[in-house]
C-alpha atoms as an extended CHARMM CRD file, in Angstrom:
* protein
*
        91  EXT
         1         1  UNK       CA             40.2120000000      -64.4080000000      -55.4870000000  PROA      1               0.0000000000
         2         2  UNK       CA             38.0650000000      -67.1950000000      -54.0070000000  PROA      2               0.0000000000
         3         3  UNK       CA             39.1500000000      -69.7980000000      -51.4930000000  PROA      3               0.0000000000
         4         4  UNK       CA             39.1860000000      -73.2660000000      -53.0930000000  PROA      4               0.0000000000
         5         5  UNK       CA             39.0190000000      -76.2970000000      -50.8140000000  PROA      5               0.0000000000
         6         6  UNK       CA             38.8560000000      -80.0180000000      -51.4100000000  PROA      6               0.0000000000
         7         7  UNK       CA             36.1800000000      -81.7580000000      -49.3840000000  PROA      7               0.0000000000
         8         8  UNK       CA             35.3850000000      -85.3360000000      -48.4790000000  PROA      8               0.0000000000
         9         9  UNK       CA             33.0600000000      -86.3390000000      -45.6290000000  PROA      9               0.0000000000
        10        10  UNK       CA             35.7850000000      -87.3400000000      -43.1640000000  PROA      10              0.0000000000
        11        11  UNK       CA             37.0950000000      -85.6010000000      -40.0510000000  PROA      11              0.0000000000
        12        12  UNK       CA             39.9970000000      -84.2690000000      -42.1450000000  PROA      12              0.0000000000
        13        13  UNK       CA             37.6860000000      -83.0420000000      -44.8950000000  PROA      13              0.0000000000
        14        14  UNK       CA             35.4410000000      -81.2960000000      -42.3930000000  PROA      14              0.0000000000
        15        15  UNK       CA             38.4770000000      -79.6620000000      -40.7540000000  PROA      15              0.0000000000
        16        16  UNK       CA             39.6560000000      -78.4010000000      -44.1540000000  PROA      16              0.0000000000
        17        17  UNK       CA             36.2030000000      -76.9700000000      -44.8270000000  PROA      17              0.0000000000
        18        18  UNK       CA             36.1080000000      -75.2100000000      -41.4410000000  PROA      18              0.0000000000
        19        19  UNK       CA             39.5120000000      -73.6340000000      -42.1040000000  PROA      19              0.0000000000
        20        20  UNK       CA             38.4550000000      -72.5720000000      -45.6040000000  PROA      20              0.0000000000
        21        21  UNK       CA             35.3590000000      -70.9020000000      -44.1220000000  PROA      21              0.0000000000
        22        22  UNK       CA             37.5810000000      -68.9030000000      -41.7710000000  PROA      22              0.0000000000
        23        23  UNK       CA             39.7810000000      -67.8300000000      -44.7000000000  PROA      23              0.0000000000
        24        24  UNK       CA             36.7910000000      -66.8690000000      -46.8530000000  PROA      24              0.0000000000
        25        25  UNK       CA             35.3820000000      -64.7280000000      -44.0400000000  PROA      25              0.0000000000
        26        26  UNK       CA             38.7460000000      -63.0480000000      -43.4160000000  PROA      26              0.0000000000
        27        27  UNK       CA             39.2280000000      -62.3390000000      -47.1170000000  PROA      27              0.0000000000
        28        28  UNK       CA             35.5600000000      -61.4890000000      -47.6900000000  PROA      28              0.0000000000
        29        29  UNK       CA             35.5050000000      -63.7240000000      -50.7140000000  PROA      29              0.0000000000
        30        30  UNK       CA             33.6870000000      -66.6400000000      -52.2510000000  PROA      30              0.0000000000
        31        31  UNK       CA             34.4260000000      -70.2270000000      -51.2190000000  PROA      31              0.0000000000
        32        32  UNK       CA             34.5500000000      -73.0160000000      -53.8150000000  PROA      32              0.0000000000
        33        33  UNK       CA             34.1350000000      -76.4980000000      -52.3480000000  PROA      33              0.0000000000
        34        34  UNK       CA             35.3080000000      -79.3570000000      -54.5600000000  PROA      34              0.0000000000
        35        35  UNK       CA             34.4280000000      -82.9980000000      -54.0010000000  PROA      35              0.0000000000
        36        36  UNK       CA             36.3230000000      -84.9950000000      -56.6160000000  PROA      36              0.0000000000
        37        37  UNK       CA             35.7080000000      -88.7120000000      -56.9330000000  PROA      37              0.0000000000
        38        38  UNK       CA             38.3260000000      -90.7290000000      -58.8000000000  PROA      38              0.0000000000
        39        39  UNK       CA             36.8720000000      -93.0970000000      -61.3580000000  PROA      39              0.0000000000
        40        40  UNK       CA             38.8210000000      -96.1020000000      -60.0820000000  PROA      40              0.0000000000
        41        41  UNK       CA             35.7130000000      -97.9480000000      -58.9840000000  PROA      41              0.0000000000
        42        42  UNK       CA             32.1300000000      -98.2180000000      -60.0600000000  PROA      42              0.0000000000
        43        43  UNK       CA             29.6200000000      -96.2300000000      -58.0560000000  PROA      43              0.0000000000
        44        44  UNK       CA             26.1640000000      -97.5910000000      -57.5380000000  PROA      44              0.0000000000
        45        45  UNK       CA             23.0240000000      -95.5230000000      -57.1790000000  PROA      45              0.0000000000
        46        46  UNK       CA             23.3090000000      -95.4650000000      -53.3760000000  PROA      46              0.0000000000
        47        47  UNK       CA             26.8740000000      -94.1110000000      -53.5640000000  PROA      47              0.0000000000
        48        48  UNK       CA             25.8190000000      -91.3350000000      -55.9120000000  PROA      48              0.0000000000
        49        49  UNK       CA             22.8510000000      -90.4080000000      -53.7170000000  PROA      49              0.0000000000
        50        50  UNK       CA             25.0930000000      -90.3950000000      -50.6520000000  PROA      50              0.0000000000
        51        51  UNK       CA             27.5560000000      -88.0200000000      -52.3800000000  PROA      51              0.0000000000
        52        52  UNK       CA             24.6870000000      -85.7600000000      -53.4570000000  PROA      52              0.0000000000
        53        53  UNK       CA             23.1670000000      -85.6860000000      -49.9640000000  PROA      53              0.0000000000
        54        54  UNK       CA             26.5000000000      -84.8200000000      -48.3850000000  PROA      54              0.0000000000
        55        55  UNK       CA             27.0920000000      -81.9910000000      -50.8560000000  PROA      55              0.0000000000
        56        56  UNK       CA             23.5600000000      -80.7130000000      -50.2070000000  PROA      56              0.0000000000
        57        57  UNK       CA             24.3810000000      -80.5760000000      -46.4840000000  PROA      57              0.0000000000
        58        58  UNK       CA             27.5030000000      -78.5660000000      -47.2990000000  PROA      58              0.0000000000
        59        59  UNK       CA             25.4480000000      -76.1700000000      -49.4550000000  PROA      59              0.0000000000
        60        60  UNK       CA             22.9260000000      -75.6500000000      -46.6550000000  PROA      60              0.0000000000
        61        61  UNK       CA             25.7130000000      -75.0070000000      -44.1410000000  PROA      61              0.0000000000
        62        62  UNK       CA             27.3550000000      -72.4590000000      -46.4510000000  PROA      62              0.0000000000
        63        63  UNK       CA             24.0490000000      -70.7210000000      -47.0810000000  PROA      63              0.0000000000
        64        64  UNK       CA             23.4990000000      -70.4150000000      -43.3390000000  PROA      64              0.0000000000
        65        65  UNK       CA             26.9390000000      -68.7810000000      -43.0740000000  PROA      65              0.0000000000
        66        66  UNK       CA             25.8370000000      -66.1770000000      -45.5900000000  PROA      66              0.0000000000
        67        67  UNK       CA             28.9440000000      -66.6400000000      -47.7260000000  PROA      67              0.0000000000
        68        68  UNK       CA             29.0210000000      -66.5540000000      -51.4780000000  PROA      68              0.0000000000
        69        69  UNK       CA             29.7920000000      -70.1260000000      -52.4270000000  PROA      69              0.0000000000
        70        70  UNK       CA             29.8950000000      -72.8010000000      -55.0630000000  PROA      70              0.0000000000
        71        71  UNK       CA             29.9160000000      -76.5570000000      -54.4430000000  PROA      71              0.0000000000
        72        72  UNK       CA             31.1910000000      -78.8290000000      -57.1850000000  PROA      72              0.0000000000
        73        73  UNK       CA             30.8690000000      -82.5960000000      -57.2120000000  PROA      73              0.0000000000
        74        74  UNK       CA             33.1390000000      -84.1350000000      -59.8160000000  PROA      74              0.0000000000
        75        75  UNK       CA             33.5730000000      -87.7260000000      -61.0080000000  PROA      75              0.0000000000
        76        76  UNK       CA             35.6810000000      -87.2480000000      -64.1180000000  PROA      76              0.0000000000
        77        77  UNK       CA             38.2770000000      -89.9130000000      -63.4580000000  PROA      77              0.0000000000
        78        78  UNK       CA             40.9590000000      -87.4070000000      -62.5160000000  PROA      78              0.0000000000
        79        79  UNK       CA             43.0730000000      -87.6050000000      -59.4320000000  PROA      79              0.0000000000
        80        80  UNK       CA             41.3600000000      -85.2920000000      -56.9120000000  PROA      80              0.0000000000
        81        81  UNK       CA             44.5540000000      -83.2060000000      -56.6350000000  PROA      81              0.0000000000
        82        82  UNK       CA             44.4440000000      -82.5950000000      -60.4070000000  PROA      82              0.0000000000
        83        83  UNK       CA             40.8530000000      -81.3580000000      -60.1710000000  PROA      83              0.0000000000
        84        84  UNK       CA             41.7270000000      -79.0140000000      -57.2910000000  PROA      84              0.0000000000
        85        85  UNK       CA             44.7250000000      -77.5630000000      -59.1160000000  PROA      85              0.0000000000
        86        86  UNK       CA             42.7020000000      -77.0680000000      -62.2980000000  PROA      86              0.0000000000
        87        87  UNK       CA             39.8410000000      -75.3260000000      -60.5070000000  PROA      87              0.0000000000
        88        88  UNK       CA             42.1560000000      -73.1580000000      -58.4050000000  PROA      88              0.0000000000
        89        89  UNK       CA             44.0140000000      -72.0470000000      -61.5460000000  PROA      89              0.0000000000
        90        90  UNK       CA             40.7530000000      -71.1080000000      -63.2850000000  PROA      90              0.0000000000
        91        91  UNK       CA             39.3500000000      -69.2620000000      -60.2960000000  PROA      91              0.0000000000
């Protein structure tokens, strides 16, 4: 069973990711990182590129850890908690 973690580029989001990495190592399992953007505002091209760059940095960091991983960037209009619950249930 993988470790599923919500991630946003804030000190709290980075702390959650660090803790999820510890759990994934302890459990010897995959980590699924979810960045869910609510659709309550319009995103311009710079916003989208910024999200993509941040998720690329997360991918690179996970690859350097040698952990099996998946990084998902979502902008489906759902509440981020709904996306996390849905993904955790499927995984």
